[in-house]
Structure formats: C-alpha cells, structure tokens
N, C-alpha and C positions, 0 to 999 in steps of 0.2 A: 537440575543436576549439578555436581559440585563440577566447579570449573576451574579449580586452581592446581589442576595437575598438569597444563602447559603453560608454557612463556607466552606473553601477548606477543603478538607479531607485529602491530603497526602503534605507531604513533597518536595518541588519545585525537590531536590534532587532525590528523590524517583520516583515521575513520570517520571522525563527524565528519567531515566534508564529503567523503565518499556516501554517508549515508544519507544526507542531502541530497547530493545527486540522484541516486539510485530512488528513492522515496518520492521526491517530486516526479521522477521520471515513469513510474508507474503507476503514480495516482494518475496522470494527463492521459496514460496511454487507455488504460481502463475505462477514465471517463469516456472521452473524447472517441474511442472505439465503439464503447457500447452505442452511445447517443447517434454516431453517425451510420450505424445499421440501422437504429430503429426509426430517426427520421434523417435522412439523408438531407430533405431540401433544409434545412436551418442553414445549412452554409455556413460551418463555423470557420472563424479567422476571415470572413470574408467584410466583416462589418456591418452584418445583416442587420436591418431596424427593429425588426419584429424582434429580435435575440437582444442584443447588445453587442458593443465592441469590448475586446478583451479576451482572454484566454479561458474555455471551461477547464475548470478541474476539477468537479464532481459534480454528480446527477444522481437523482433518485425518484423513482416514480412507485407509487403505492396502489394506483391505478391506471390504465390504460390513457387515462386522460389529465389524472391529477399526480402532479407532480415538483420536483424543484431543483435548482442549477446553483453552483456556485462559480461565480465569475471572477479570476483575476484580471486586475486592473494595475498597471503601473503608475507610480513606480511602487506603492506596498498597500494596497487596497483590495479589499475582497467585496462582492455585493452577493447576498442573497436574491434569486428570482422565484417566484410560485407560478405555474400556469394550471388552469381548469380547464382547459380546452385542449390539451395534446400537443402544446408547444405552438399554437396559432396566436398567442398572444402571452405577454408575460408581467408581472406585478412584482417590483422590486419591494423586497419587505425587511432587509438588515443592510447594513453596510458598516465595515470595520477596517483595521490594521492588519496586515499579515507581513508575512516574508516569502521568500522564492520556494520555499518548500511546500507551502499548499494547505488544502483544508480537505478536513475528511467530514463527508455528509451522511446522515442516515435520518429517515423516518419510518416509524412503526406502524401509523396507520393515519390518517387524512389529518389527526388532532398533534400526534405526539412525533418530535424530531429534535435532531441535535447537529450542530456544526463544530467542528474542534479545529481551532486554528492551531497549526502546528508549529513548531520552530522554538525560538528561546524566549520568547514573550507568549506562547502557549495559553489558550483560556477553551471554554467551554461554552457553547449558548445552547440554551435548552427553549424550547416551546411546547406548551401544551394546548393551544388555539390555533393549531394549522400555520403558523409563523406571524400571526398579528403581533405579537409582543414576545420579546425573547429576556429570559434570564443568563445574565454572564457571571461565570465563576474563573476567576484565576487559573493556571495549572504550576503551580511552582515546585513541584512532586521531583526528586531524585536528582536535584540542582543542574541540570543540564538541558539540551532541548529534546523535545518530542518530536518524535521521527514519525510516528505512526499509532492507529488510534482505531480501535474496532469494537463494535457494541452488537450483541446479539437480542435484545430487547432494552427498553427503555431504562432498566435499572444494570444490569449486567456488564460490563465493559474491563476494556483493558487498555494500557497504555504503554510504549513502546520507547523509553528515553535515552538520550546518549549521558550517562551521568560522568561527572568530572574525576572522579574518582575512580571509578570501578566498572568501567566499560560500558554496556548496555545494561539498562535496569527497566525491568517489568513490574507493572505496577497493576491492580484489579480494583473496581469499584463494584459494589451490590446495593449502591442505593443512586443510582445514575448520576454518579460524579461527583457526590458531596464531600465522599471521604474516599481515600484510597489508601491499601494496604500494600506493603513493598514485596515483591516476590525475589529479588535480587537478580541477578544475570543469567540469563536462560541458556547461554551458549557457552562451549569451553572458549578458554582466551585465546587459542592460535584462530578463532571463528569471529565474527562479529554478525549480527542480527539487524535490518533494518524496517522490517516489516512484520506484520501481527495479522493474524486470520482466523476466527474460531466459527466454529461449525454449530456448534452449540454450546450450552453451560460449561461443558467440560473439555471437550475434543477441541483443539488448537493447532496451528501450524506456524510457522517461522517464515520470514523472507530471509536468507543469510548467503554470507558468503565464507568459502573454504578454501582450504587447498584440497577438497578431496569431494564427489558427488554424492553428498550427506543431505539430509533432511532431518527439520527438528519437527517432532510432534511433543504434544502436552495430551496426557489424560484425565488429568486431576486439576483442570482449571488453571494451568499454568502454574503450578507450584512446583512440579520436576517436569523435566524435557529429556527424550529421549533422542539421541542423533541416529538414523536410518540410514544405513548405504542405499544408494541406489543402482538398480543393474546397468550395466552401460549397453549401448548398442551391440549389433552382430559385430565383432571383432573386436569389443573394447573399446574403452575411452581411450580418445587419441592421444598421443603423446605430447603435451602441450609446455614441456619445460617449465615447469614450476608455475606455471599462470594460476592464479586463483580462480575458482566456479562460484558464480552467484547463482543460487536456487531459490527460484519464486513457488510457491507452493501454495494454491488457491482449491477452498473446500467447496464444492459445487450444490450437491444435492445430499443428504445421509451422509453414508460412508464414501462417496465419492469425492477424489481429490487430481486434480490437474497440478502439475508440474513442469516448469520450465528451467533447463539449465542451461547456461550461458558460460561460455568457457573462455578465459580472456578477455580484453576490453570488450565493454559493452556499452552504458552509455556515458555520455556527455554533455551536464547542464550546466551552462553558464548562471552562476547566481545573479540574477537579474530578472527583474519582473516584465522586463520587455522584452525576454530571449525566450524562445520556446526550447525544448527539452529535443536534443537531436543525436543520432548516431554517430560514434566515433567514424573515421574514414576507413578506418580498419576493423570492424568489429567482430567479436569471436564467433565461435561456433555454436549453434543451439541446439537442443534437442528438447524434445516434449514424451512426458509420460504420463501415465494416467493409472488409477488405482480405482475400485470399485469396493473394498473392502477395507477402506481406513489404511493402506500404506503395508498391509501385511502381503501382499503381491501387488505386481506393477506390469504393465504393457509400455513397451516403447513403440512409438508410433514417428513414422514420416512428416516431414512438414513440406509444402509445397515449395519447390524454388521459384523464387520472383521472376527466372528466367525461363523456367518450365524444363530446362534440361537434367536439372540432378535431382537425386532422391535420396532417401537416407538421412543426406545432411543438408540443412537449409542455413542461411546467411540471414541476422536481423535485418 
C-alpha cells in the first residue's frame, strides 16, 4: 500500500526498540506455550539435563517423534537440537552467535529446514540432510534489523526488517533465501509492523501496532497490503485515551485466522539473553477475534479470566 499519506508518529530508534521487544516476546510465547502443551514433562527453565540449560526460542516437529529446538544461551549464543524420540533425548547440531531478539525455526520435512537469526547481524542457516550440515548466508538487506521471518516452503519466504531510512521494509525470496526482492514498507507511516505470517504463497498477515484496531492483509504475496478494520466487543472498543493497539494476526488453517488485540502497555523485554520476556506490571486490555473466511467477517470471543470472575475482557 502507499504509506506516504500519513506522518511518521515515532522516532526510528523508539520504533526499533519496540519491534525488538514485541518480536522476541511473541517468539518466546509461541514456542514455549506450544512445547509446554505437547510435552509438559520437559521442564523448561529448570535446567533439565535431558534438554539443556537456556531458554527455548523456537520449536518445530515434522512428525510426532522427530523435531528440532532452538535454545538461547547467555550472553549471545544459540544452539539447535534435534530429537528422534519425541524429546526423550536431544542431539546438538548447530551453534552460533545471536542477539536478544531470537531466531525463526522451520522444517518442511525430515531433511529440509532452516534457522533465521534475527537482529542486526541476521543470517539464514539451511540444511538439506536433517541438520547434519548447514549452509550459512548473511542477511544484509534493507540496511537494518531483521525483526521477523516466515517461510511457507523451502523456497518461498519473507523477511520484515526495520530499515534506517524508511521504517519497516518487507523482502521476499523465491529461491530459499539466496536472493531477495524488496517490497517496500507494508504499513502506513502512522503504524508500524513487527511480525509477518503467511498461510500460503499469496495470503499473508502482519503483526502491527497502530492508533486503532486494524489488521493488515496481503493477497498478492506481500506486494500490496490492505488495512482491515476489526469489529469491537459489545459496547465498542474501550476509551483508552490515545493508547496504541498491538494487533497480532496468526493464520491457522486455510482461510482461518486468529487475532489478538492488546490495548495500551503490553510486553516489556530487557534486551539481555539472561532475562526472560515479562509482562508489564499494568498490562493493557486484551481481546481475541477469529475469522473462518480470510478476514471478510469476524467473531469476537471472551478470554478466560485468570481469577475466574470476569468475562468479556481478560488481562494478559
């Protein structure tokens, strides 16, 4: 979309810090929540000897028993581990340097996979033999931090970077990351993006922050983007006195989409590998929406309260 009709609302430095915090927090939550549900006995954060010490940054399984995990170690190191027995034992396959923002991990079958190291020294590691050997390519595109990556197969993928001159910059590859094409800034200058998620070769969504409840969608592989207004809860969206809204959109299956809207302060992440993402002492309001038709219609539903006594509105 043409994003030059609105003035930029935040400095480049503040936008970058916010992107790093939200991007790393979302990676951490998605990875640890999914693994904790599938394998509650693994004991992340307890230094379990059969896994490793450190923080799980990403996990991907291609069968019920074969999977990989990226673990961050302080101060600036990551390792890739592989299991072939549903997590009972793990084998170390790759190690490298990283930053606090984290890594993206994706395997497409038991042989082909990749790890994208995010941050100002971004790189992509690719394997075609199940992680026994890896090829490394530096990602120096857009002249800034890479804050998010997403691949739908071994060839087609996207990077979201925070460029020093134009805000966010979206890039696309069709050859597994060997070459990249720039697609420009996907959001209006009053908004900014910190995550990317595609459901297929054409349809994608952004994690974004703005002054209103909007979601960004592309139907042409990221070339153009449409800002979609999200319906509010009964009674409308609460008056938040100009607070910004973080909108996380995640395609699930086919045309199905899940959206989380957080109003006001949300994540706080010290940029240190020895510290875990944490919630702000006074988190904002959170709402959940779903769509089964690619965002043409939406259903808003209640989140369970941690105290069990509230409905319609839950706090993180």
